[in-house]
C-alpha positions as CSV (number, residue, x, y, z in Angstrom):
1,M,4.4,-15.8,-13.8
2,P,1.1,-15.1,-12.4
3,S,-0.4,-11.4,-13.1
4,F,-1.6,-9.3,-10.3
5,H,-4.4,-6.7,-10.5
6,L,-3.9,-3.4,-8.7
7,G,-6.7,-1.4,-7.0
8,V,-6.3,2.0,-5.9
9,L,-8.1,2.4,-2.3
10,K,-7.7,6.1,-2.2
11,T,-5.8,8.8,-3.8
12,D,-5.5,12.7,-3.7
13,Y,-4.6,12.5,-7.3
14,T,-1.6,14.8,-6.7
15,S,0.7,13.7,-3.9
16,M,-0.6,10.2,-2.9
17,A,-2.0,6.9,-3.2
18,V,-3.3,3.7,-1.2
19,I,-2.6,0.6,-3.5
20,Y,-3.6,-3.1,-2.9
21,S,-3.4,-6.5,-4.7
22,C,-4.1,-10.0,-3.9
23,K,-3.8,-13.2,-5.7
24,D,-4.5,-16.7,-4.9
25,V,-2.1,-19.1,-6.7
26,L,-3.1,-22.4,-7.5
27,D,-5.3,-22.5,-4.3
28,M,-1.8,-23.2,-2.5
29,F,-0.4,-19.8,-2.1
30,Y,-2.1,-16.6,-1.3
31,F,0.0,-13.3,-1.8
32,E,-1.4,-10.1,-0.5
33,F,0.3,-6.5,-1.0
34,A,-0.4,-3.0,0.0
35,W,1.5,0.1,-0.8
36,I,0.9,3.7,0.4
37,V,2.9,5.7,-2.3
38,S,3.8,9.3,-2.8
39,R,5.3,11.8,-5.1
40,K,7.7,12.7,-2.3
41,R,10.4,11.0,-0.4
42,S,8.1,10.9,2.7
43,L,4.7,11.8,4.0
44,P,3.6,13.6,7.1
45,R,2.4,11.2,9.7
46,Q,-1.1,12.3,9.8
47,V,-1.3,11.1,6.0
48,V,0.3,7.8,6.7
49,R,-2.2,7.3,9.4
50,E,-5.4,8.3,7.2
51,A,-4.0,5.7,4.7
52,M,-3.4,2.8,7.3
53,A,-6.9,3.5,8.4
54,V,-8.1,3.1,4.7
55,L,-6.3,-0.3,4.8
56,Q,-7.7,-1.3,8.1
57,R,-11.3,-0.4,7.1
58,E,-11.1,-2.8,4.2
59,D,-9.8,-5.6,6.7
60,I,-6.2,-5.5,5.3
61,C,-3.7,-6.4,8.0
62,V,-0.9,-3.5,8.7
63,S,0.7,-5.0,11.4
64,D,3.5,-6.2,9.2
65,M,3.9,-3.5,7.0
66,D,7.3,-2.0,6.8
67,T,8.3,1.8,6.1
68,A,10.8,2.1,3.2
69,D,13.3,5.0,4.1
70,Q,13.5,7.1,0.8
71,T,15.1,10.0,2.2
72,R,18.5,9.2,1.3
73,C,17.9,8.4,-2.4
74,D,19.7,10.4,-4.9
């Protein structure tokens, strides 16, 4: 199993972070992951927009990102 290094692109150290990872495996596969993580179950839309802007400034494609609905988790 290949290892992945995570990079924190932005954080406010209290409530959210933008995390990115990429890995080339045997010059055959390229994996790219990005997360906007929060200590709460949801983030204000403005915070999400700012996080997406951070990813876009780093030339990370955000068009295929999905939202994980965490509001109903116990």
